[in-house]
N, CA and C of each residue as an Amber inpcrd file, in Angstrom:
protein
   462
  -4.3610000 -14.9730000 -18.6880000  -5.5980000 -15.5440000 -18.1760000
  -6.7820000 -15.1820000 -19.0870000  -6.5820000 -14.2720000 -20.0200000
  -7.6520000 -13.9100000 -20.9410000  -8.6120000 -12.8650000 -20.3940000
  -8.3110000 -12.3150000 -19.2370000  -9.1690000 -11.2720000 -18.6670000
  -8.5590000  -9.9210000 -19.0140000  -9.3660000  -9.0660000 -19.6260000
  -8.8800000  -7.7470000 -20.0060000  -9.6370000  -6.6930000 -19.1950000
  -8.9140000  -5.7940000 -18.5670000  -9.5910000  -4.7630000 -17.7580000
 -10.2910000  -3.7330000 -18.6440000 -11.4100000  -3.2500000 -18.1600000
 -12.1170000  -2.1640000 -18.8350000 -11.4910000  -0.8170000 -18.4780000
 -10.8230000  -0.7860000 -17.3450000 -10.2180000   0.4710000 -16.8830000
  -8.9610000   0.1570000 -16.0920000  -7.8790000   0.8600000 -16.4130000
  -6.6350000   0.8030000 -15.6430000  -6.3470000   2.2300000 -15.2050000
  -6.3460000   2.4700000 -13.8970000  -6.1540000   3.8500000 -13.4320000
  -4.7430000   4.3500000 -13.7270000  -4.6010000   5.6300000 -13.9980000
  -3.2620000   6.1810000 -14.2460000  -2.3970000   6.2000000 -12.9770000
  -3.0360000   6.2390000 -11.8070000  -2.3400000   6.1590000 -10.5170000
  -2.9630000   4.9940000  -9.7690000  -2.1460000   4.0990000  -9.2610000
  -2.6460000   2.8730000  -8.6470000  -3.0070000   3.0640000  -7.1790000
  -4.0140000   3.9150000  -6.9580000  -4.5600000   4.1210000  -5.6190000
  -6.0840000   4.1510000  -5.7310000  -6.7530000   3.7970000  -4.6540000
  -8.2130000   3.6930000  -4.6550000  -8.8970000   4.9990000  -5.0420000
  -8.3440000   6.1220000  -4.6040000  -8.9640000   7.4130000  -4.8850000
  -9.1190000   7.6540000  -6.3930000  -8.1700000   7.1880000  -7.1840000
  -8.2420000   7.3650000  -8.6320000  -9.3700000   6.5360000  -9.2280000
  -9.5520000   5.3200000  -8.7440000 -10.6400000   4.4610000  -9.2220000
 -11.9830000   5.0770000  -8.8530000 -12.1030000   5.5620000  -7.6290000
 -13.3540000   6.1830000  -7.1860000 -13.6870000   7.3870000  -8.0620000
 -12.6980000   8.2240000  -8.3530000 -12.9310000   9.4070000  -9.2110000
 -13.4250000   8.9850000 -10.5940000 -12.8620000   7.9130000 -11.1250000
 -13.2520000   7.4460000 -12.4650000 -14.7390000   7.0760000 -12.5100000
 -15.2140000   6.3900000 -11.4930000 -16.5920000   5.9010000 -11.5060000
 -17.6020000   6.8750000 -10.9150000 -17.1300000   7.9530000 -10.3130000
 -18.0090000   8.8830000  -9.6020000 -19.1350000   9.4290000 -10.4690000
 -18.8430000   9.8260000 -11.6750000 -19.8570000  10.4900000 -12.5100000
 -20.3450000   9.6340000 -13.6730000 -20.1040000   8.3430000 -13.6110000
 -20.5530000   7.4680000 -14.6950000 -22.0550000   7.2490000 -14.6190000
 -22.6710000   7.1390000 -15.7620000 -24.0990000   6.8240000 -15.8510000
 -24.2090000   5.4270000 -16.4430000 -25.0150000   4.6020000 -15.8220000
 -25.1470000   3.2200000 -16.2530000 -26.5170000   3.0050000 -16.8700000
 -26.5720000   2.1320000 -17.8930000 -27.8210000   1.8320000 -18.5800000
 -28.6480000   0.8710000 -17.7380000 -29.9470000   1.0310000 -17.8260000
 -30.8520000   0.1340000 -17.1100000 -31.1660000   0.6470000 -15.7210000
 -32.1730000   0.0200000 -15.1150000 -32.6410000   0.4600000 -13.8090000
 -31.8330000  -0.1490000 -12.6670000 -31.2130000  -1.2790000 -12.9120000
 -30.4890000  -1.9560000 -11.8420000 -29.2070000  -1.2080000 -11.4890000
 -28.9070000  -1.2130000 -10.2080000 -27.6560000  -0.5920000  -9.7460000
 -26.4890000  -1.4540000 -10.2210000 -25.3890000  -0.8150000 -10.6380000
 -24.2190000  -1.6010000 -11.0130000 -23.6500000  -2.3000000  -9.7720000
 -23.0420000  -3.4590000  -9.9980000 -22.5020000  -4.2470000  -8.8940000
 -20.9880000  -4.3370000  -9.0280000 -20.3080000  -4.2050000  -7.9010000
 -18.8450000  -4.3190000  -7.8830000 -18.4500000  -5.3660000  -6.8450000
 -17.5400000  -6.2370000  -7.2390000 -16.9480000  -7.2110000  -6.3300000
 -15.5110000  -6.7830000  -6.1060000 -15.1570000  -6.5630000  -4.8460000
 -13.8100000  -6.1230000  -4.4940000 -13.1050000  -7.2760000  -3.7900000
 -12.0710000  -7.7780000  -4.4160000 -11.2420000  -8.8370000  -3.8480000
 -10.0040000  -8.1470000  -3.3020000  -9.7330000  -8.3180000  -1.9950000
  -8.6900000  -7.4960000  -1.3980000  -8.0960000  -8.1380000  -0.1480000
  -7.1420000  -7.4250000   0.4100000  -6.5570000  -7.8160000   1.6880000
  -7.5350000  -7.4880000   2.8080000  -7.4820000  -8.2530000   3.8660000
  -8.3630000  -8.0220000   5.0060000  -8.1480000  -6.6470000   5.6150000
  -6.9100000  -6.1590000   5.6070000  -6.5920000  -4.8750000   6.2380000
  -6.5940000  -3.7070000   5.2450000  -7.3300000  -3.8240000   4.1700000
  -7.3620000  -2.7670000   3.1600000  -8.1300000  -1.5410000   3.6540000
  -7.7990000  -0.4030000   3.0590000  -8.5420000   0.8230000   3.3670000
  -9.9550000   0.7050000   2.8010000 -10.8920000   1.4770000   3.3380000
 -12.2810000   1.4300000   2.8770000 -12.6250000   2.4960000   1.8470000
 -11.6220000   3.1770000   1.3300000 -11.8410000   4.2480000   0.3390000
 -12.6140000   3.7300000  -0.8800000 -12.1960000   2.6090000  -1.4390000
 -12.8170000   2.0960000  -2.6690000 -14.2660000   1.6610000  -2.4440000
 -14.5590000   0.7770000  -1.4860000 -15.9700000   0.3870000  -1.3510000
 -16.8830000   1.5500000  -0.9640000 -16.4410000   2.4310000  -0.0870000
 -17.2690000   3.5720000   0.3010000 -17.5100000   4.4970000  -0.8860000
 -16.4470000   4.7490000  -1.6620000 -16.5830000   5.6270000  -2.8210000
 -17.4990000   5.0440000  -3.8880000 -17.3900000   3.7480000  -4.1280000
 -18.2620000   3.1130000  -5.1230000 -19.7200000   3.1030000  -4.6540000
 -19.9310000   2.8640000  -3.3720000 -21.3060000   2.9160000  -2.8480000
 -21.9110000   4.3080000  -3.0320000 -21.1060000   5.3440000  -2.7570000
 -21.5900000   6.7220000  -2.9600000 -21.9130000   6.9880000  -4.4240000
 -21.2690000   6.2630000  -5.3210000 -21.5190000   6.4330000  -6.7580000
 -22.6710000   5.5690000  -7.2480000 -23.3360000   4.8680000  -6.3490000
 -24.5110000   4.1030000  -6.7350000 -24.2880000   2.6140000  -6.9070000
 -23.1090000   2.1250000  -6.6450000 -22.8270000   0.6990000  -6.7920000
 -23.3350000  -0.0940000  -5.5910000 -23.7430000  -1.3070000  -5.8640000
 -23.8930000  -2.3120000  -4.8240000 -22.5300000  -2.9840000  -4.7420000
 -21.9570000  -3.0110000  -3.5520000 -20.5810000  -3.4850000  -3.3890000
 -20.5450000  -4.7340000  -2.5160000 -19.8160000  -5.7120000  -2.9830000
 -19.5320000  -6.9140000  -2.1740000 -18.0170000  -6.9940000  -2.0200000
 -17.5660000  -7.2380000  -0.7950000 -16.1410000  -7.3360000  -0.5030000
 -15.8290000  -8.7630000  -0.0610000 -14.7670000  -9.3160000  -0.6130000
 -14.2520000 -10.6050000  -0.1610000 -12.7860000 -10.3950000   0.1940000
 -12.4770000 -10.6470000   1.4540000 -11.0900000 -10.5620000   1.9080000
 -10.3830000 -11.8510000   1.4960000  -9.4330000 -11.7370000   0.5750000
  -8.7390000 -12.9180000   0.0590000  -7.5400000 -13.3330000   0.8940000
  -6.9520000 -12.3700000   1.5820000  -5.7810000 -12.7060000   2.3780000
  -5.6190000 -11.7060000   3.5120000  -4.7980000 -12.1130000   4.4740000
  -4.4890000 -11.2570000   5.6030000  -2.9720000 -11.2440000   5.7560000
  -2.4390000 -10.1060000   6.0940000  -1.0000000 -10.0350000   6.3480000
  -0.7660000 -10.3520000   7.8140000   0.0410000 -11.3600000   8.0430000
   0.3610000 -11.7800000   9.4060000   1.8750000 -11.8270000   9.5560000
   2.3220000 -11.7630000  10.7850000   3.7540000 -11.7990000  11.0700000
   4.1480000 -13.2400000  11.3770000   4.9630000 -13.8540000  10.5300000
   5.3810000 -15.2420000  10.7690000   6.2780000 -15.3640000  12.0020000
   6.2220000 -16.5140000  12.6260000   7.0980000 -16.7840000  13.7750000
   8.5530000 -16.6190000  13.3390000   9.3550000 -16.0800000  14.1940000
  10.7790000 -15.8990000  13.8920000  11.1130000 -14.6060000  13.1810000
  10.1010000 -13.8250000  12.8580000  10.3440000 -12.5830000  12.1210000
  11.1230000 -11.5590000  12.9370000  10.8260000 -11.4690000  14.2180000
  11.5200000 -10.4930000  15.0650000  13.0230000 -10.7680000  15.0670000
  13.3920000 -12.0270000  15.2310000  14.8100000 -12.4010000  15.2640000
  15.4650000 -12.1540000  13.9050000  14.7750000 -12.5190000  12.8370000
  15.3180000 -12.3050000  11.4850000  15.5220000 -10.8200000  11.2140000
  14.5820000  -9.9950000  11.6500000  14.6920000  -8.5510000  11.4500000
  15.8660000  -7.9780000  12.2430000  16.0020000  -8.3920000  13.4720000
  17.1120000  -7.9020000  14.2910000  18.4610000  -8.3000000  13.6950000
  18.5520000  -9.5160000  13.1680000  19.7900000  -9.9650000  12.5180000
  20.0820000  -9.1300000  11.2760000  19.0510000  -8.8580000  10.4880000
  19.2420000  -8.0620000   9.2740000  19.7020000  -6.6470000   9.6120000
  19.0850000  -6.0290000  10.5940000  19.4690000  -4.6690000  10.9660000
  20.8690000  -4.6140000  11.5760000  21.2890000  -5.7000000  12.1950000
  22.6460000  -5.7570000  12.7620000  23.7090000  -5.7140000  11.6640000
  23.3240000  -6.0230000  10.4310000  24.2510000  -5.9940000   9.2930000
  24.3980000  -4.5920000   8.7090000  23.8140000  -3.5980000   9.3490000
  23.8980000  -2.1990000   8.8850000  23.1680000  -2.0130000   7.5580000
  21.8920000  -2.1510000   7.5900000  21.0410000  -1.9800000   6.4190000
  21.0360000  -0.5080000   6.0180000  21.1560000  -0.2380000   4.7240000
  21.1140000   1.1340000   4.2250000  19.6940000   1.6110000   3.9320000
  18.8530000   0.6900000   3.4400000  17.5260000   1.0780000   2.9760000
  16.5430000  -0.0480000   3.2480000  15.3830000   0.3050000   3.7920000
  14.2970000  -0.6490000   3.9950000  13.1810000  -0.2620000   3.0350000
  12.6350000  -1.2520000   2.3280000  11.5490000  -0.9900000   1.3740000
  10.2070000  -1.3750000   1.9920000   9.2020000  -0.5830000   1.6670000
   7.8500000  -0.8420000   2.1520000   6.8970000  -0.8490000   0.9690000
   6.1260000  -1.9180000   0.8490000   5.2050000  -2.0700000  -0.2740000
   3.7440000  -1.8780000   0.1140000   3.4910000  -1.6080000   1.3870000
   2.1210000  -1.3540000   1.8390000   2.1670000  -0.7660000   3.2480000
   1.0540000  -0.2160000   3.6500000   0.9640000   0.3080000   5.0100000
   1.0990000  -0.8000000   6.0440000   0.5710000  -1.9730000   5.7360000
   0.6700000  -3.0680000   6.7110000   2.1140000  -3.5130000   6.9050000
   2.9590000  -3.3910000   5.8810000   4.3710000  -3.7440000   6.0860000
   5.0340000  -2.7440000   7.0290000   4.6520000  -1.4890000   6.9350000
   5.1850000  -0.4840000   7.8550000   4.7340000  -0.8090000   9.2770000
   3.4550000  -1.0450000   9.4530000   2.9120000  -1.2990000  10.7850000
   3.5210000  -2.5550000  11.4130000   3.6480000  -3.6280000  10.6340000
   4.2330000  -4.8670000  11.1540000   5.7100000  -4.6740000  11.4860000
   6.4150000  -3.9320000  10.6640000   7.8370000  -3.6390000  10.8900000
   8.0290000  -2.9130000  12.2200000   7.2390000  -1.8800000  12.4440000
   7.3310000  -1.1060000  13.6820000   6.9580000  -1.9820000  14.8770000
   5.9300000  -2.7800000  14.7190000   5.5180000  -3.6880000  15.7940000
   6.6560000  -4.6370000  16.1860000   7.3420000  -5.1840000  15.1950000
   8.4410000  -6.1150000  15.4680000   9.6100000  -5.4330000  16.1720000
   9.8600000  -4.1740000  15.8520000  10.9970000  -3.4690000  16.4430000
  10.7310000  -3.0090000  17.8730000   9.4800000  -2.7990000  18.2240000
   9.1550000  -2.3860000  19.5830000   9.2030000  -0.8820000  19.7730000
   9.0300000  -0.4730000  21.0150000   8.9060000   0.9490000  21.3520000
  10.1210000   1.7970000  20.9880000  11.2980000   1.2120000  21.0110000
  12.5050000   2.0020000  20.7060000  12.9310000   1.8590000  19.2350000
  11.9330000   1.7340000  18.3460000  12.2260000   1.5480000  16.9200000
  13.0330000   2.6950000  16.3260000  12.8150000   3.9280000  16.7710000
  13.5630000   5.0620000  16.1990000  15.0600000   4.9190000  16.4420000
  15.4310000   4.5010000  17.6350000  16.8510000   4.2950000  17.9440000
  17.4240000   3.1800000  17.0680000  16.6870000   2.1130000  16.9110000
  17.1500000   0.9710000  16.1180000  17.2930000   1.3270000  14.6410000
  16.5810000   2.3520000  14.1970000  16.5800000   2.7270000  12.7830000
  17.4490000   3.9400000  12.4810000  18.2460000   4.3630000  13.4240000
  19.1240000   5.5010000  13.2150000  20.0510000   5.2290000  12.0270000
  20.0500000   6.1370000  11.0610000  20.9110000   6.0080000   9.8890000
  20.3630000   5.1300000   8.7780000  19.1640000   4.5860000   8.9550000
  18.5510000   3.7270000   7.9380000  17.6270000   4.5750000   7.0750000
  17.6550000   4.3560000   5.7610000  16.7620000   5.0380000   4.8400000
  15.5220000   4.2080000   4.5690000  14.4980000   4.8570000   4.0090000
  13.2380000   4.1780000   3.7460000  12.7700000   4.4630000   2.3260000
  12.3140000   3.4050000   1.6430000  11.7560000   3.5230000   0.3010000
  10.3080000   3.0520000   0.3430000   9.4150000   3.8650000  -0.1820000
   7.9810000   3.6060000  -0.1230000   7.4210000   3.4080000  -1.5260000
   6.4530000   2.5000000  -1.6530000   5.8460000   2.2150000  -2.9430000
   4.9120000   3.3340000  -3.4140000   4.4900000   4.2060000  -2.4900000
   3.6010000   5.2900000  -2.9010000   3.1540000   6.1450000  -1.7340000
   2.3130000   7.1310000  -2.0050000   1.9510000   8.1300000  -0.9940000
   1.1700000   7.5750000   0.1960000   0.3580000   6.5590000  -0.0020000
  -0.3980000   5.9960000   1.1190000   0.5700000   5.3470000   2.1070000
   1.5100000   4.5900000   1.5910000   2.5190000   3.9360000   2.4310000
   3.4300000   4.9800000   3.0700000   3.7590000   6.0190000   2.3360000
   4.5850000   7.1000000   2.8940000   3.8860000   7.7760000   4.0630000
   2.5740000   7.9900000   3.9550000   1.8320000   8.6070000   5.0640000
   1.8590000   7.7150000   6.3040000   1.8450000   6.4000000   6.1040000
   1.9260000   5.4980000   7.2460000   3.2950000   5.5980000   7.9000000
   4.3510000   5.6810000   7.1010000   5.6870000   5.9040000   7.6640000
   5.7050000   7.1890000   8.4940000   5.1570000   8.2430000   7.9400000
   5.1430000   9.5410000   8.6180000   4.3390000   9.5020000   9.9040000
   3.2940000   8.6670000   9.9380000   2.4970000   8.5010000  11.1540000
   3.3760000   8.0090000  12.3140000   4.4250000   7.2670000  11.9850000
   5.3610000   6.7660000  12.9870000   6.5910000   7.6640000  13.1350000
   6.5440000   8.8500000  12.5360000   7.6450000   9.7890000  12.6720000
   8.8420000   9.4660000  11.7900000   8.6290000   8.6730000  10.7390000
   9.7000000   8.3070000   9.8120000   9.4370000   8.9630000   8.4660000
  10.4980000   9.4050000   7.8200000  10.3610000  10.0850000   6.5250000
  10.8550000   9.1790000   5.4060000  10.0420000   8.9800000   4.3750000
  10.5290000   8.1930000   3.2440000  11.6170000   8.9720000   2.4890000
  12.7220000   8.3070000   2.2300000  13.7970000   8.9240000   1.4460000
  13.5240000   8.7870000  -0.0460000  12.8010000   7.7440000  -0.4000000
  12.4450000   7.4670000  -1.7870000  10.9760000   7.0780000  -1.8270000
  10.2600000   7.6280000  -2.7980000   8.8630000   7.2390000  -3.0210000
   8.6850000   6.9700000  -4.5080000   8.1370000   5.8160000  -4.8330000
   7.9120000   5.4610000  -6.2320000   6.9120000   6.4330000  -6.8630000
   7.1580000   6.7660000  -8.0980000   6.2190000   7.6120000  -8.8440000
   5.1050000   6.7680000  -9.4540000   5.4360000   5.5240000  -9.8170000
   4.4570000   4.5410000 -10.2710000   4.3430000   3.5290000  -9.1370000
   3.1380000   3.3080000  -8.6360000   2.9490000   2.5750000  -7.3880000
   2.9180000   1.0640000  -7.5970000   4.0140000   0.5560000  -8.1280000
   4.1940000  -0.8710000  -8.3620000   5.5860000  -1.2550000  -7.8640000
   5.8370000  -2.5610000  -7.7880000   7.1730000  -3.0200000  -7.4080000
   8.1980000  -2.4950000  -8.4100000   7.8700000  -2.5500000  -9.6960000
   8.7830000  -2.0420000 -10.7200000   9.0460000  -0.5520000 -10.5270000
   8.0010000   0.1960000 -10.1820000   8.1660000   1.6300000  -9.9260000
   9.0370000   1.8920000  -8.7250000   8.9060000   1.0600000  -7.7090000
   9.7350000   1.2040000  -6.5120000  11.2080000   0.9090000  -6.8450000
  11.4430000  -0.1580000  -7.5880000  12.8090000  -0.4960000  -7.9910000
  13.4000000   0.6180000  -8.8530000  12.6230000   1.1410000  -9.7960000
  13.1090000   2.2470000 -10.6430000  13.4590000   3.4610000  -9.7990000
  12.6250000   3.8000000  -8.8300000  12.8890000   4.9580000  -7.9650000
  14.1610000   4.7340000  -7.1670000  14.3620000   3.5150000  -6.6760000
  15.5690000   3.2100000  -5.9030000  16.8050000   3.2500000  -6.7920000
  16.7010000   2.7370000  -7.9900000  17.8470000   2.7100000  -8.9080000
  18.2070000   4.1190000  -9.3750000  17.1870000   4.9590000  -9.5300000
  17.4260000   6.3210000 -10.0070000  17.6710000   7.3020000  -8.8820000
  17.4680000   6.8580000  -7.6680000  17.6690000   7.7440000  -6.5240000
  16.6750000   8.8910000  -6.4970000  15.4680000   8.6630000  -7.0210000
  14.4470000   9.7100000  -7.0530000  13.9090000   9.9370000  -5.6540000
  14.1470000  11.0840000  -5.1140000  13.7200000  11.3860000  -3.7410000
  12.2260000  11.6340000  -3.6910000  11.6710000  11.4540000  -2.5080000
  10.2290000  11.7020000  -2.2880000   9.9420000  13.1870000  -2.3170000
């Protein structure tokens, strides 16, 4: 697309971006402006942190994660096949997964392992009393696949 980033964080989480910009000094009297394009259910770490660093922040929610019709039935069918590992790429996938399974989700998940894309998603799993068996070291789909292929435990 011809767009080159000025900064790529070494860890793909909002806290790393906030730390990078925290002590930056900008030329001119005008406050720097940041436009954050994100999911509707995103954490507020990035906009709050940038505002504390002196940025004027505008947020545009580009998409929302919703549960499509028929998902509950599809999930129940998949779990009936004796799934070994469920992958989670965001906190909202964890929350939607638990919602679809209902109150007795722990019983339904007996013997199932969990792979998480990173520490934020892992904390959401833990909030529901589930432990990630695998956590990606690089918080991307490729990092998650590498962690699963290498069996790198959390």
